[in-house]
N, C-alpha and C positions, 0 to 999 in steps of 0.2 A: 456509741460509735467506736469502731475498732481502732486500735493504735495506728497512727500514721495516716488515717483517712481524713478527708476534708470535704465539706460540702461545697467549698469554693474551688476545688481542683478542676482544671480544665480537662475536657475529654481528650483522650489520646486518639489521633486520627489513624485509621487503618492504612498501612502502606499499600502501594500498588505494585503489582508485578506486570511488566510489559513484555509482550511478544510482538515482533515486527516482521512483516512479510513484504519483500520487494516485488516489483513487477517484471514484465517480459524484458529480456535482454539486460537486466540489471543484476546486482548482487548485494550482499549485506552492507557494503560501503555506503549505500544510499541513506543509511540511518546515522551516519557519523555526526550530523548536526544535533541529534537528540541526546548524545552521550552526556555532555556536561550538565544539562538540566536534570537528567535522571540521577546523576551522581550527587548533585546538590540536594536532591530530595531524598536520597537514600533508596531509590527505586531500582531494582534489578531490571535490566533491559537485555533480553535475549533475542537473537535474530534468526529467523527461519531462512534457510538458504536452498534455492532450487538447484544450484550446482551446474550452471551453464558453463562456467569458466574455471578460474583458478581455485575456487573454493569447493569443497566437497558438499554434497547435499546434507542438510541438517534440519531436523524437525523437533526442536526442544518442546517439551510439554509444560503445562502449568504445574506449579507447586500445589500442595494441599491448600484447601480453602482457608485453613487456620493461619496460613502464612501471609495472607493479604488478598486484596481484590485484584481482578484480572482485566487488563485492558489490552486490546489488540490495535496495533497500528498497521494499516494495510494500504499499500500503494497500487493503484491501477489494477492489472490482472491478478495481483496478489490475493484479491478477494476469492478467486476461484482456485487458488493454489494452497490455501490453508487447509490442513486436515479437518474433516467434518466435525469430529469430536472436539477439537481445539476451538473451532469457531463457536460451537454450541455452548461451550462453557465460559465464554467471555462475559464479564460484568459491564463492559463498555467497549464500544468500537469506534475507531476513527478511520474514515474512508477518505483517502487522499487521491484526488484525480481518478476516482474509481467509477465503476459501472456494474450493472447487473447484466445487461445485454450490450455487447460492444458494437455489433453491426445492426443498425436500425432495420426494421422490416421494410420490404417494398423498395421502391425506387431510390429513396434516400440512402439505402445501404449498398447499392450496387457499386459505387466507386470504392468503398471500403473493402468489399468482397474481392474486387479485382486487385486492389493494392496488396491484400494479404497473400493472394495467389502469386503475385509478382515477387513479393519478398521471399516466399518459399522457393520460387524458381531461382532467385539470385543465390540463396543459400546452396542449392543443389549445384549451381554453376561455379561455386567456389569464390563468390564475390563477397565474402563475409565482411572484410574490412571496409569496402566501399559501401556496402549495405548499412553498416553501423554508423559510418560517417554521415550518411543521409538521414538515418533514423535519429541520431542524436541532435541533428540540426532541427528536425521537426519537434522533438521533445522539448528543446530549449526555446524555440520560437515563441515570442518575438525577442527573447533575450539571447545572449551570446552562449553558444554551446560550450565554449571553453570554461564556463562557470560550473558546468555539471561535474559531479564526482566521477572518478574513473569508472568505466564499465567493463564488460567482458571482453571488449575489443583489445584491451591492453595486455592480455595474457593468453596462454594456450587454451584451446578448446578441445576437450576430449571427444571421442566418438559418441560417448553417452550424453555429454553436454550438448553436442550438435543435434542429436535426436530429440533431446528435451526442447531445444529451441523450435524445432519443426512441430513437435507435438503440441506445444503451447501456442504456436500460430494457428493450428487447427482449432484449439480451444477458444481462441479469440473469435474465430469465425462462427463457432457453434454455441457459445454461452448465451442463454436467452432470458436470464432473470437472476434474482438472488439465489445463492445456494440454499438447498432445502433446510440446512441446519442453522441458517442465520438467526441469531437471537433477537427477534424483532421487538422484544419487550424491554431491552436494556437501553441506556442512553447511547445515542449515536450522534457523532459529529461528521457531517459531510463537508469536506474542504474542496471547493471547485476552483479550477484554474480558469479565470475569466477569459483568457485568450488561448485556451487549449486547442492545439492543432492536431491532437491525437484522438481524443474522445469527442464524438459527435454531439452537438447540442441536444439532439433528441435523446441520446443515451444518458446525458446528464439529467435531462428533465425526467426521464423514466425512473432514474434512481431516486430522485426527490419524491416522485409520486409513490414509489414502492415503500418509502420510509417517511410517511407524512409527519411522524413524531420527531424526526431528526432535526437537530440544529444545523443550519447551513451557513458556512463561511465562504463567500465568493471573493476571490482575490483578483481584482480588476487589473488588466494589463499583464498578468502573469501567465506563463506558458505551462505546459503539462509537467515540466520538471519541477515546478513549485519552488523556484529559486528565490526565496524570500528569507533573509537571515533571521527575521523575527518569528517565523512560522513555528519552529520547534517550541519556543517559549509559549506561544499562544496555545498550541495544542496541549502541552503539558499543564498549563494553567487551567485549561478547560477540564482536564481530568481531575486535577487537584481540587477544583471547586465543586465537583459532583457530591451530592449529599450522601 
């Protein structure tokens, strides 16, 4: 046996590197609740940013494989905003209030299609503040919207950011399944908002069916904003416990 080695030495766990992608109308501040838990574990947490409002677009990439394992935290539409290669290289994925197809096919999807068209028209009419007041209420429901982290409504919206908002509304209307590069063989955790007023129950069901191997955590009585103080700790513990 070489000097300093021991048959009783405990294995050293491989650190995780986390990338996080927010959803429509949000920004990187959505991940504030995860910072402390990541710091305690010594895990880097980098945030992808769509750049709707005060923050510039940002697409940080993974480090080399030798530097640790790779976990993606994805909220809502964020699943369709993560670069294809970044998604494909993940070793674990957490889907928070997410979906593959946002608008259900057929008659159940008609109200949502109309709602998205109405939202786009309100943007064109210059009703951004009123639109986001209504949107945040729906995101929080049945909880208080005042509990949500700040969103893009609290800062300047550039012309490019405004166009990205409209572009991503169109994406909500057209996405019809998991992205082609989704790593279906890695561990997946689906976190469902039991009282989600944004993602249709049929869309939530379709996501579960598309990922039958995924673990599912359903938060009863919690809205799309997933305002549950213990959730970041639960998610990070799930990642930490992966073999």
